C-alpha positions, 0 to 999 in steps of 0.5 A: 509494542509494549516490549519494544517501548521498554526498549526505548526503540522508540522506531521501531513500536512506530512500526508495530503499531503501522503492523498491527493497523495493516493487520487490521485493515486486512481483517476488515476492520478499518477503525482499528486499523485507523488507531493504530495507524495514528498511534504509529503516526504520534509515535513517529513525529515524535522520534524525528526519526522519518524511516518507515514512517512513509510505510503509516502514510501508505496505510494511513491512504488505504484506509482512506480509500476503503473509507470513500474517502480518496481525497485523503488517500491521494494527499497520504500516499503522496506523502508517503511516495515522497518519503519513500524517495527521500529515504530510499525505501523503494519497495515503498515506493513501489508501494505508494506508486501502485495503490497512488493508480488506484486512488487515481482511478477511484476518483476520476476513471477518466484517467484510467491510463494515469492510473495503470502506468501509475500502478505498472511503474510500481509493478516494474520496481518489484520485478526489479527487486526480484520481489515476486510476492508484490509483483504478484498483489501489483496485478491483482490491484491493477486487474481490480483497477481495470474493472472498474472501468469495464476492461475485461480482458485486461483484467482476466490477464491481470488476475490470472496472472496474479493468480498463477504466481500466488497460486505457485507462490503459496499465498492462499491468502491472496486466492 
């Protein structure tokens, strides 16, 4: 981020803070992830460029959902989805749909079918984009969503599909 700042490529500086925040999210350090995501958002607002701001909203949603705040998470996912649609950022749109579906189920398990259909729409977009790693992640997240309501058979179908894809692609982190 420091070197990008010297080049005056502010939108890239914001994106680098988002990616740094994502790394901390996956390490389980939500506080540092939040700090980096908020810094990214400040930088994005300062540039006036909306390109990839959707991904920062998505990260903020993930942090809020993991922190037990589904209402803030939902607002972030919806904003991320809106910006992704406006900017034709198809992969972020698909990811936002998957996380929005997860969030819907977290907030109200009676909304499982809506959540499931939203997640499946995201997976479908990734499939159309031929983005197999994200298709696999989508099936993993769908499986995690289904297990919350005791749908064991569907859970296992999705988890096995994800596991096979992860193994085939050498994505050991996700296993």
